[in-house]
DRENDOLUM-821281 format. One record per atom (N, C-alpha, C): residue in three letters; chain; atom name; x negated, y negated, z negated. Coordinates in pm, 1 decimal. Each point is the difference from the previous one (the first is absolute). Example, Ala and Ser with C-alpha at 12.3 -4.5 7.8 and 13.67 -1.06 7.14 Angstrom:
BEGIN
REC; ALA; A; N; -1319.0; 569.0; -780.0
REC; ALA; A; CA; 89.0; -119.0; 0.0
REC; ALA; A; C; -90.0; -120.0; 0.0
REC; SER; A; N; 35.0; -105.0; 72.0
REC; SER; A; CA; -82.0; -119.0; -6.0
REC; SER; A; C; 77.0; -109.0; -73.0
This chain:
BEGIN
REC; MET; A; N; -2943.4; 2755.1; -3463.4
REC; MET; A; CA; -15.5; 124.9; -59.6
REC; MET; A; C; 66.5; 171.7; 4.8
REC; THR; A; N; -78.7; 58.7; 46.8
REC; THR; A; CA; 78.1; 104.1; 30.0
REC; THR; A; C; -71.0; 111.5; -84.6
REC; TYR; A; N; 103.5; 191.0; 22.2
REC; TYR; A; CA; -131.4; 38.3; -89.9
REC; TYR; A; C; 23.5; 141.3; 84.3
REC; SER; A; N; -64.7; 96.7; -13.0
REC; SER; A; CA; -49.7; 35.0; 131.1
REC; SER; A; C; 153.7; 185.3; -17.1
REC; ASN; A; N; 63.8; -7.1; -124.3
REC; ASN; A; CA; 20.6; 73.3; -97.0
REC; ASN; A; C; 216.4; -60.6; 91.6
REC; ASN; A; N; 36.0; 68.0; 49.3
REC; ASN; A; CA; 197.7; -27.1; 45.7
REC; ASN; A; C; 41.5; 28.4; -170.0
REC; ARG; A; N; -20.9; -32.9; -66.3
REC; ARG; A; CA; 152.4; 81.7; -150.9
REC; ARG; A; C; 67.1; -51.0; 24.7
REC; LEU; A; N; 113.1; -38.6; 75.8
REC; LEU; A; CA; 90.4; -21.7; -31.6
REC; LEU; A; C; 63.6; 93.8; 133.0
REC; GLY; A; N; -48.1; -17.8; 174.7
REC; GLY; A; CA; -25.4; 54.2; 98.0
REC; GLY; A; C; 144.6; -100.3; 58.9
REC; LEU; A; N; -85.2; -58.8; 2.9
REC; LEU; A; CA; 97.1; -140.4; 87.0
REC; LEU; A; C; -50.1; 49.1; 180.8
REC; SER; A; N; 53.1; -73.0; 90.2
REC; SER; A; CA; -83.2; -23.0; 111.9
REC; SER; A; C; -32.4; -81.2; 20.7
REC; LYS; A; N; -119.1; 38.7; 102.6
REC; LYS; A; CA; -156.9; -134.5; 44.2
REC; LYS; A; C; 57.5; -98.7; -18.9
REC; ALA; A; N; 110.9; -70.2; 80.9
REC; ALA; A; CA; 87.9; -0.8; 29.1
REC; ALA; A; C; -28.3; -137.1; -119.3
REC; LEU; A; N; 155.4; 76.2; -92.5
REC; LEU; A; CA; 31.1; -86.1; -121.8
REC; LEU; A; C; -102.7; -57.6; -38.4
REC; ARG; A; N; -115.8; 119.9; -18.3
REC; ARG; A; CA; -132.9; -22.6; -131.2
REC; ARG; A; C; -100.1; -184.3; 84.6
REC; ARG; A; N; -36.8; 64.4; 137.3
REC; ARG; A; CA; 12.0; -158.9; 5.7
REC; ARG; A; C; 41.1; -128.5; -27.9
REC; CYS; A; N; 119.4; 18.1; 17.4
REC; CYS; A; CA; 169.0; -144.7; 1.7
REC; CYS; A; C; -53.4; -70.9; -206.4
REC; LEU; A; N; 25.2; 101.6; 3.5
REC; LEU; A; CA; -24.2; 31.7; -160.2
REC; LEU; A; C; -60.4; -56.9; -121.5
REC; GLY; A; N; -122.8; 31.0; 84.6
REC; GLY; A; CA; -119.8; -8.4; -24.8
REC; GLY; A; C; -84.4; -93.8; -21.8
REC; SER; A; N; 116.9; -131.1; 75.7
REC; SER; A; CA; -97.4; -128.0; 23.3
REC; SER; A; C; 126.8; -42.0; -61.1
REC; THR; A; N; -57.1; -181.3; -11.7
REC; THR; A; CA; 61.9; -98.2; -46.3
REC; THR; A; C; 86.7; -65.7; 65.9
REC; ASN; A; N; 18.6; -0.7; 192.4
REC; ASN; A; CA; 7.7; -52.0; 53.3
REC; ASN; A; C; 145.4; -4.6; -1.6
REC; VAL; A; N; 117.1; 89.4; -34.2
REC; VAL; A; CA; 108.1; 51.7; 4.8
REC; VAL; A; C; 138.6; -174.7; -102.1
REC; ILE; A; N; -107.7; 9.3; -106.7
REC; ILE; A; CA; 54.6; -102.8; -127.3
REC; ILE; A; C; -125.4; -88.8; 65.9
REC; GLU; A; N; -108.1; -30.7; 41.8
REC; GLU; A; CA; -77.0; -145.6; 28.8
REC; GLU; A; C; 81.6; 1.3; 119.0
REC; SER; A; N; 48.9; -47.6; 48.7
REC; SER; A; CA; 90.2; -23.1; 112.8
REC; SER; A; C; 123.2; -78.9; 13.1
REC; HIS; A; N; 55.9; 15.6; -140.0
REC; HIS; A; CA; 171.1; -29.4; -27.3
REC; HIS; A; C; -69.9; -137.9; -102.9
REC; ASN; A; N; -127.5; 66.4; -50.9
REC; ASN; A; CA; -24.9; -108.6; -68.2
REC; ASN; A; C; -44.3; -136.8; 34.8
REC; SER; A; N; -34.9; 33.6; 126.2
REC; SER; A; CA; -87.3; -84.6; 86.8
REC; SER; A; C; 121.3; -110.5; 71.8
REC; GLY; A; N; 77.5; 132.7; 48.0
REC; GLY; A; CA; 154.0; -123.9; 95.2
REC; GLY; A; C; 55.1; -93.2; -194.2
REC; ILE; A; N; 11.8; 87.4; -44.9
REC; ILE; A; CA; 70.3; -43.4; -116.6
REC; ILE; A; C; -116.4; -219.1; -34.6
REC; ARG; A; N; -127.5; 37.8; -50.3
REC; ARG; A; CA; -44.8; -97.7; -3.0
REC; ARG; A; C; -4.4; -79.5; 119.6
REC; SER; A; N; 68.7; 38.2; 183.3
REC; SER; A; CA; -44.7; -125.9; 92.6
REC; SER; A; C; 81.6; -55.1; -10.7
REC; ARG; A; N; 150.2; 55.4; -96.0
REC; ARG; A; CA; 142.7; -102.1; 13.3
REC; ARG; A; C; 15.9; -60.1; -91.0
REC; THR; A; N; -56.7; 1.6; -61.6
REC; THR; A; CA; 39.1; -39.3; -178.6
REC; THR; A; C; -103.0; -128.3; -33.1
REC; GLY; A; N; -145.1; 25.4; 117.5
REC; GLY; A; CA; -123.4; -92.3; 14.1
REC; GLY; A; C; 28.8; -148.7; -89.0
REC; ARG; A; N; 144.4; 27.7; 62.1
REC; ARG; A; CA; -16.8; -191.8; 45.1
REC; ARG; A; C; 35.9; -86.2; -157.4
REC; VAL; A; N; 160.5; 161.7; -46.4
REC; VAL; A; CA; 63.4; -84.4; -177.2
REC; VAL; A; C; -100.7; -88.5; -36.8
REC; LYS; A; N; 23.2; -90.4; -53.7
REC; LYS; A; CA; -105.8; -111.2; -135.1
REC; LYS; A; C; 91.4; 59.9; -171.7
REC; ARG; A; N; 100.0; 12.0; 32.3
REC; ARG; A; CA; 101.8; -25.3; -161.2
REC; ARG; A; C; 102.1; 135.1; 45.2
REC; TRP; A; N; -91.3; 85.8; -89.8
REC; TRP; A; CA; 114.1; 120.7; -27.3
REC; TRP; A; C; 102.7; -19.4; -149.1
REC; ARG; A; N; 116.3; -0.2; -12.3
REC; ARG; A; CA; 78.0; -121.6; -32.5
REC; ARG; A; C; 7.2; 142.2; -164.2
REC; ASP; A; N; 12.9; 149.0; 62.1
REC; ASP; A; CA; 70.6; 87.6; -66.7
REC; ASP; A; C; -18.7; 168.8; 101.3
REC; HIS; A; N; 15.7; 77.7; -117.8
REC; HIS; A; CA; -34.5; 98.9; 41.0
REC; HIS; A; C; 16.1; 65.8; 60.4
REC; ALA; A; N; 181.4; -44.0; 1.1
REC; ALA; A; CA; 48.5; -2.7; 149.0
REC; ALA; A; C; -25.3; -27.8; 64.8
REC; MET; A; N; -17.7; -102.0; 30.4
REC; MET; A; CA; -46.2; -28.5; 175.9
REC; MET; A; C; -98.6; 55.4; 67.3
REC; VAL; A; N; -91.6; 57.0; -159.1
REC; VAL; A; CA; -140.8; 93.7; 80.9
REC; VAL; A; C; 27.9; 118.9; 79.1
REC; VAL; A; N; 110.7; 16.9; -81.2
REC; VAL; A; CA; 53.5; 196.2; 34.0
REC; VAL; A; C; 136.5; -49.2; 135.1
REC; ARG; A; N; 56.8; -103.9; 22.6
REC; ARG; A; CA; 20.0; -94.7; 105.8
REC; ARG; A; C; -91.7; 66.5; 134.1
REC; TRP; A; N; -103.8; -135.0; -70.6
REC; TRP; A; CA; -76.5; 26.3; 253.9
REC; TRP; A; C; -59.8; 83.5; -71.2
REC; VAL; A; N; -27.5; 129.7; -71.1
REC; VAL; A; CA; -116.8; 104.6; -20.7
REC; VAL; A; C; 156.0; 108.2; 102.1
REC; ALA; A; N; 116.8; -71.7; -18.3
REC; ALA; A; CA; 113.6; 166.8; 45.7
REC; ALA; A; C; 2.6; -59.2; 175.1
REC; ALA; A; N; 2.6; -189.5; -26.9
REC; ALA; A; CA; 9.4; -13.1; 174.7
REC; ALA; A; C; -108.5; 68.7; 72.0
REC; SER; A; N; -121.9; -39.4; -76.2
REC; SER; A; CA; -111.6; 78.2; 84.4
REC; SER; A; C; -25.6; 115.0; 100.8
REC; LEU; A; N; 87.7; 53.9; -156.7
REC; LEU; A; CA; -20.4; 152.7; 92.7
REC; LEU; A; C; 116.2; 8.3; 50.0
REC; SER; A; N; 104.1; 1.5; 8.5
REC; SER; A; CA; 40.6; -14.0; 105.0
REC; SER; A; C; 8.6; -3.4; 104.2
REC; ASP; A; N; -39.1; -125.8; 73.4
REC; ASP; A; CA; -118.7; 2.8; 85.4
REC; ASP; A; C; -5.9; 14.3; 20.7
REC; MET; A; N; -100.2; 65.6; -81.5
REC; MET; A; CA; -157.4; 132.3; 105.1
REC; MET; A; C; 18.1; 133.5; -5.1
REC; GLU; A; N; 166.8; -32.0; -68.2
REC; GLU; A; CA; 54.8; 134.2; 57.1
REC; GLU; A; C; -34.7; 71.4; 150.9
REC; LYS; A; N; 52.2; -182.6; 68.0
REC; LYS; A; CA; 34.0; 111.7; 101.2
REC; LYS; A; C; -135.5; 83.3; 83.3
REC; ARG; A; N; -114.9; -83.9; -7.0
REC; ARG; A; CA; -88.5; 74.4; 83.8
REC; ARG; A; C; -93.6; 85.0; -154.1
REC; PHE; A; N; 18.8; 72.7; -66.5
REC; PHE; A; CA; 51.9; 90.4; -92.2
REC; PHE; A; C; -99.6; 110.2; 113.0
REC; ARG; A; N; -146.2; 83.0; -71.5
REC; ARG; A; CA; 16.6; 178.3; 82.1
REC; ARG; A; C; 33.1; 81.7; -81.0
REC; LYS; A; N; 33.6; 90.2; 63.6
REC; LYS; A; CA; -4.1; 146.4; -27.1
REC; LYS; A; C; -106.6; 23.5; -71.7
REC; ILE; A; N; -24.6; 59.1; -213.8
REC; ILE; A; CA; -71.0; 3.6; -40.7
REC; ILE; A; C; -96.6; 168.7; 151.9
REC; MET; A; N; -126.3; -12.6; -10.8
REC; MET; A; CA; -38.8; 110.6; 67.1
REC; MET; A; C; -6.4; 134.3; -98.4
REC; GLY; A; N; 82.8; 128.5; 73.6
REC; GLY; A; CA; 16.8; 122.1; -70.9
REC; GLY; A; C; 133.7; -41.9; -83.7
REC; HIS; A; N; 21.8; -87.9; 59.8
REC; HIS; A; CA; 188.7; 0.6; -91.0
REC; HIS; A; C; 14.3; 131.7; 9.1
REC; GLN; A; N; 31.2; 54.5; 60.4
REC; GLN; A; CA; 82.9; 173.7; 3.6
REC; GLN; A; C; -22.0; 50.0; -107.0
REC; GLN; A; N; -151.1; 56.0; -70.2
REC; GLN; A; CA; 26.2; 2.1; -99.1
REC; GLN; A; C; -35.8; -26.6; -153.6
REC; LEU; A; N; 77.5; -110.9; -25.0
REC; LEU; A; CA; 0.9; -102.2; -112.7
REC; LEU; A; C; 68.5; 119.4; -86.9
REC; TRP; A; N; 134.9; 78.4; 18.1
REC; TRP; A; CA; -31.3; 133.5; -91.1
REC; TRP; A; C; -45.9; 71.2; -49.7
REC; ILE; A; N; -201.6; -10.4; 28.1
REC; ILE; A; CA; -48.4; 89.9; -65.4
REC; ILE; A; C; -25.0; 6.3; -30.6
REC; LEU; A; N; -57.0; -229.9; -30.8
REC; LEU; A; CA; -57.2; -105.5; -115.6
REC; LEU; A; C; 145.9; 38.7; -78.2
REC; ASP; A; N; 93.0; -30.4; 23.8
REC; ASP; A; CA; 100.6; 29.4; -116.4
REC; ASP; A; C; 49.6; 65.9; -66.7
REC; ALA; A; N; -49.0; 164.2; 50.7
REC; ALA; A; CA; 2.4; 39.7; -61.0
REC; ALA; A; C; -144.4; 71.7; -109.8
REC; LYS; A; N; -69.2; 14.0; 65.9
REC; LYS; A; CA; -181.6; 11.6; -113.3
REC; LYS; A; C; 12.2; -116.5; -62.2
REC; LEU; A; N; 102.7; -78.3; 35.3
REC; LEU; A; CA; -56.4; -142.3; -159.0
REC; LEU; A; C; 139.3; 6.6; -80.2
REC; LYS; A; N; 79.0; 144.0; 79.3
REC; LYS; A; CA; 127.3; -57.7; -110.8
REC; LYS; A; C; -54.1; 203.7; -126.1
REC; ASP; A; N; -40.5; 45.0; 24.4
REC; ASP; A; CA; -139.9; 94.9; -3.0
REC; ASP; A; C; -31.6; -2.3; -117.2
REC; LEU; A; N; -128.5; -149.6; 60.3
REC; LEU; A; CA; -130.1; 53.3; -124.6
REC; LEU; A; C; 89.9; -123.0; -162.6
REC; ALA; A; N; 116.0; -61.2; 76.3
REC; ALA; A; CA; 77.7; -79.4; -146.6
REC; ALA; A; C; 74.4; 119.3; -47.6
REC; ALA; A; N; 17.0; 54.8; 17.2
REC; ALA; A; CA; 68.5; 135.8; -102.2
REC; ALA; A; C; -90.2; 108.4; -65.3
REC; VAL; A; N; -129.0; -36.6; 109.2
REC; VAL; A; CA; -145.4; 106.0; -128.9
REC; VAL; A; C; 34.7; -55.6; -92.8
REC; GLU; A; N; -64.5; -195.3; 45.1
REC; GLU; A; CA; -40.9; -56.1; -76.9
REC; GLU; A; C; 107.2; -18.7; -120.1
REC; ALA; A; N; 99.8; -14.3; 21.8
REC; ALA; A; CA; 111.2; -5.8; -168.3
REC; ALA; A; C; 34.3; 138.6; -63.6
REC; VAL; A; N; -72.3; 85.3; 41.9
REC; VAL; A; CA; 37.9; 149.6; -48.7
REC; VAL; A; C; -210.9; 2.4; -61.8
REC; ASP; A; N; -36.4; -71.1; 39.1
REC; ASP; A; CA; -189.8; -27.9; -25.1
REC; ASP; A; C; 30.5; -71.0; -143.8
REC; HIS; A; N; 63.4; -72.0; 39.9
REC; HIS; A; CA; 53.7; -176.6; -136.8
REC; HIS; A; C; 121.8; 127.9; -124.1
REC; THR; A; N; 4.4; 57.7; 11.4
REC; THR; A; CA; 83.8; 88.7; -111.0
REC; THR; A; C; -41.3; 111.5; 37.4
REC; THR; A; N; -107.1; 35.8; -44.4
REC; THR; A; CA; -36.2; 98.5; -2.6
REC; THR; A; C; -129.5; -2.1; -147.5
REC; GLU; A; N; -71.4; -195.6; 65.0
REC; GLU; A; CA; -101.2; -20.4; -128.0
REC; GLU; A; C; -23.7; 37.6; -116.6
REC; VAL; A; N; -55.3; 3.4; -117.5
REC; VAL; A; CA; 13.6; 2.9; -133.7
REC; VAL; A; C; -24.7; -91.5; -55.6
REC; ALA; A; N; 35.6; -20.6; -104.5
REC; ALA; A; CA; -93.4; -163.4; -52.7
REC; ALA; A; C; -111.7; 34.5; -113.5
């Protein structure tokens, strides 16, 4: 999904990277391939250990997010939006 306007003021590279689910899906795929042969999960702690071990193994091959230098802009805009939303909720009349 693309928007014609850029309300958050993000760079083109950052919008392109965050505009898809590839960043998350690649991690999910890596975890799935490393845990796919486990037939019996004993408890929640075992799941957490396997996922952590998978992410730790994949970490060596992680690449930087395109436009990562501008992530501070996204952080600032999201904090501004959260502050505005908090003010809007406190001024509503029931």
